[in-house]
Backbone as CSV, one residue per row, in Angstrom:
resi,resn,N_x,N_y,N_z,CA_x,CA_y,CA_z,C_x,C_y,C_z
1,MET,-21.586,-71.825,-60.184,-21.678,-70.811,-59.159,-22.961,-70.007,-59.364
2,THR,-23.706,-69.831,-58.310,-24.964,-69.099,-58.362,-24.715,-67.616,-58.132
3,GLU,-25.361,-66.805,-58.942,-25.230,-65.360,-58.820,-25.981,-64.869,-57.578
4,ASP,-25.354,-64.018,-56.812,-25.985,-63.424,-55.642,-27.216,-62.628,-56.083
5,ARG,-28.298,-62.705,-55.311,-29.548,-62.037,-55.661,-29.355,-60.528,-55.869
6,SER,-28.624,-59.884,-54.985,-28.439,-58.435,-55.105,-27.674,-58.079,-56.380
7,ILE,-26.709,-58.891,-56.748,-25.961,-58.668,-57.984,-26.875,-58.878,-59.192
8,ARG,-27.689,-59.916,-59.130,-28.615,-60.190,-60.229,-29.581,-59.016,-60.429
9,ILE,-30.118,-58.505,-59.344,-31.056,-57.381,-59.428,-30.366,-56.158,-60.025
10,LYS,-29.143,-55.887,-59.614,-28.397,-54.760,-60.177,-28.144,-54.962,-61.666
11,ARG,-27.800,-56.182,-62.053,-27.550,-56.481,-63.467,-28.826,-56.302,-64.291
12,LEU,-29.948,-56.803,-63.780,-31.214,-56.661,-64.502,-31.654,-55.202,-64.568
13,ALA,-31.401,-54.456,-63.514,-31.727,-53.022,-63.524,-30.906,-52.305,-64.591
14,MET,-29.635,-52.638,-64.692,-28.773,-52.017,-65.698,-29.234,-52.394,-67.107
15,ARG,-29.576,-53.650,-67.314,-30.068,-54.086,-68.627,-31.391,-53.416,-68.976
16,SER,-32.160,-53.059,-67.957,-33.445,-52.395,-68.174,-33.265,-50.966,-68.652
17,MET,-32.193,-50.320,-68.223,-32.013,-48.911,-68.593,-31.077,-48.702,-69.771
18,ARG,-30.463,-49.746,-70.258,-29.548,-49.639,-71.402,-30.032,-50.546,-72.529
19,ARG,-31.183,-50.223,-73.075,-31.851,-51.099,-74.020,-31.428,-50.886,-75.469
20,GLY,-31.444,-49.686,-75.911,-31.172,-49.417,-77.320,-32.110,-48.368,-77.867
21,ILE,-33.360,-48.411,-77.446,-34.262,-47.317,-77.804,-34.726,-46.649,-76.515
22,LYS,-34.759,-45.346,-76.554,-35.009,-44.545,-75.346,-36.342,-44.883,-74.676
23,GLU,-37.375,-45.119,-75.476,-38.680,-45.441,-74.900,-38.608,-46.666,-73.998
24,MET,-37.916,-47.687,-74.465,-37.824,-48.907,-73.645,-36.906,-48.693,-72.449
25,ASP,-35.882,-47.852,-72.589,-35.054,-47.484,-71.433,-35.939,-46.905,-70.336
26,LEU,-36.784,-45.962,-70.708,-37.648,-45.287,-69.731,-38.675,-46.237,-69.120
27,ILE,-39.321,-47.015,-69.963,-40.380,-47.914,-69.494,-39.814,-49.000,-68.588
28,LEU,-38.783,-49.683,-69.064,-38.253,-50.812,-68.293,-37.473,-50.377,-67.063
29,SER,-36.769,-49.270,-67.132,-36.037,-48.832,-65.936,-37.006,-48.397,-64.842
30,ALA,-38.109,-47.755,-65.214,-39.123,-47.384,-64.214,-39.728,-48.629,-63.583
31,TYR,-40.039,-49.625,-64.404,-40.599,-50.873,-63.888,-39.593,-51.577,-62.984
32,ALA,-38.346,-51.658,-63.426,-37.304,-52.331,-62.652,-37.089,-51.645,-61.303
33,ASP,-37.018,-50.331,-61.304,-36.812,-49.587,-60.052,-37.909,-49.880,-59.040
34,THR,-39.119,-50.033,-59.513,-40.264,-50.244,-58.636,-40.425,-51.697,-58.203
35,HIS,-40.094,-52.659,-59.075,-40.503,-54.046,-58.826,-39.402,-55.083,-58.621
36,LEU,-38.211,-54.866,-59.139,-37.202,-55.936,-59.110,-36.915,-56.475,-57.714
37,ALA,-36.727,-55.608,-56.758,-36.331,-56.056,-55.413,-37.357,-56.984,-54.768
38,ALA,-38.623,-56.821,-55.106,-39.681,-57.627,-54.490,-40.024,-58.884,-55.295
39,MET,-39.409,-59.066,-56.449,-39.741,-60.211,-57.292,-39.213,-61.515,-56.724
40,SER,-39.984,-62.572,-56.935,-39.535,-63.920,-56.587,-38.502,-64.370,-57.610
41,GLU,-37.861,-65.487,-57.343,-36.879,-66.013,-58.301,-37.542,-66.335,-59.636
42,ALA,-38.745,-66.898,-59.595,-39.461,-67.220,-60.831,-39.799,-65.945,-61.608
43,GLU,-40.186,-64.899,-60.911,-40.487,-63.628,-61.568,-39.230,-63.009,-62.171
44,LEU,-38.108,-63.128,-61.464,-36.846,-62.632,-62.012,-36.468,-63.398,-63.280
45,GLU,-36.695,-64.703,-63.271,-36.425,-65.527,-64.459,-37.259,-65.043,-65.643
46,ALA,-38.548,-64.798,-65.388,-39.447,-64.345,-66.452,-39.021,-62.972,-66.967
47,TYR,-38.634,-62.078,-66.061,-38.204,-60.740,-66.461,-36.909,-60.817,-67.271
48,GLU,-35.997,-61.656,-66.833,-34.743,-61.807,-67.564,-34.989,-62.352,-68.968
49,ALA,-35.906,-63.297,-69.098,-36.258,-63.825,-70.419,-36.863,-62.724,-71.285
50,LEU,-37.686,-61.877,-70.692,-38.278,-60.764,-71.425,-37.203,-59.813,-71.949
51,LEU,-36.169,-59.577,-71.151,-35.092,-58.671,-71.560,-34.307,-59.199,-72.758
52,GLU,-34.437,-60.473,-73.059,-33.771,-61.051,-74.224,-34.488,-60.699,-75.522
53,GLU,-35.705,-60.205,-75.421,-36.498,-59.878,-76.612,-36.026,-58.578,-77.258
54,ASN,-36.353,-58.423,-78.512,-36.014,-57.250,-79.304,-36.793,-56.034,-78.808
55,ASP,-36.134,-54.886,-78.730,-36.782,-53.656,-78.260,-37.996,-53.263,-79.099
56,GLN,-37.902,-53.418,-80.398,-39.032,-53.048,-81.255,-40.259,-53.887,-80.927
57,ASP,-40.044,-55.174,-80.711,-41.154,-56.053,-80.323,-41.696,-55.663,-78.951
58,LEU,-40.790,-55.457,-78.009,-41.210,-55.075,-76.650,-42.060,-53.815,-76.669
59,TYR,-41.628,-52.816,-77.415,-42.375,-51.564,-77.462,-43.766,-51.773,-78.054
60,GLN,-43.846,-52.552,-79.108,-45.152,-52.820,-79.713,-46.060,-53.583,-78.757
61,TRP,-45.500,-54.500,-77.971,-46.307,-55.245,-76.992,-46.789,-54.326,-75.882
62,VAL,-45.871,-53.539,-75.325,-46.208,-52.659,-74.203,-47.201,-51.588,-74.625
63,SER,-47.045,-51.069,-75.829,-47.926,-50.000,-76.297,-49.250,-50.529,-76.841
64,GLY,-49.388,-51.849,-76.925,-50.640,-52.435,-77.387,-50.802,-52.465,-78.893
65,GLN,-49.730,-52.194,-79.623,-49.799,-52.222,-81.086,-49.988,-53.637,-81.607
66,ILE,-49.341,-54.595,-80.946,-49.528,-56.009,-81.269,-49.592,-56.788,-79.964
67,GLN,-50.198,-57.949,-80.013,-50.350,-58.776,-78.817,-49.034,-59.462,-78.472
68,ALA,-48.716,-59.447,-77.188,-47.504,-60.120,-76.710,-47.690,-61.633,-76.780
69,PRO,-46.614,-62.379,-76.982,-46.719,-63.840,-76.951,-47.173,-64.308,-75.573
70,ASP,-47.813,-65.447,-75.539,-48.380,-65.969,-74.296,-47.378,-66.025,-73.153
71,GLU,-46.130,-66.408,-73.445,-45.141,-66.556,-72.377,-44.777,-65.224,-71.718
72,HIS,-45.042,-64.110,-72.386,-44.725,-62.792,-71.823,-45.961,-61.941,-71.531
73,ALA,-47.128,-62.414,-71.888,-48.341,-61.587,-71.844,-48.631,-60.998,-70.464
74,ALA,-48.561,-61.799,-69.420,-48.886,-61.306,-68.071,-47.888,-60.237,-67.623
75,LEU,-46.609,-60.480,-67.849,-45.577,-59.516,-67.464,-45.695,-58.231,-68.284
76,ILE,-45.938,-58.363,-69.566,-46.119,-57.183,-70.423,-47.312,-56.369,-69.933
77,ALA,-48.382,-57.019,-69.528,-49.560,-56.301,-69.029,-49.205,-55.492,-67.787
78,ARG,-48.414,-56.066,-66.878,-47.998,-55.337,-65.667,-47.089,-54.158,-66.019
79,ILE,-46.184,-54.375,-66.940,-45.286,-53.291,-67.354,-46.093,-52.181,-68.039
80,ALA,-47.027,-52.560,-68.887,-47.841,-51.572,-69.610,-48.671,-50.720,-68.653
81,GLU,-49.150,-51.313,-67.555,-49.905,-50.541,-66.568,-49.077,-49.380,-66.035
82,GLY,-47.812,-49.629,-65.754,-46.941,-48.596,-65.229,-46.436,-47.636,-66.286
83,ALA,-46.561,-48.025,-67.548,-46.058,-47.191,-68.641,-47.126,-46.260,-69.198
84,HIS,-48.281,-46.263,-68.603,-49.369,-45.405,-69.098,-48.865,-43.966,-69.237
85,GLY,-49.050,-43.403,-70.398,-48.571,-42.050,-70.654,-47.203,-42.007,-71.309
86,LEU,-46.464,-43.105,-71.238,-45.144,-43.154,-71.884,-45.210,-43.768,-73.279
87,THR,-46.336,-44.425,-73.579,-46.457,-45.082,-74.877,-47.633,-44.494,-75.641
88,ARG,-47.479,-44.478,-76.950,-48.563,-44.016,-77.819,-48.639,-44.968,-78.993
89,PRO,-49.752,-45.643,-79.177,-49.857,-46.480,-80.392,-49.758,-45.607,-81.638
90,ALA,-49.194,-46.176,-82.684,-49.019,-45.436,-83.951,-50.347,-45.149,-84.604
């Protein structure tokens, strides 16, 4: 059974705001609110795969502390653009 698109978007939005560390809650929920509805199925797949990653890794990628893996680099760059001011490298 295929998940309805609207349900999938709601599920991904919820996963974006309930991460585990507050910084990633703020960064990903802001990105999700702005972009999820307009994403293609392939983009939703990529975003969902990104949500499987560890919050500590995600924060380091978004804040530029370490380079994101190739499979997530483009998406991390888009998320980081919107997170300007929310992240501070150590």
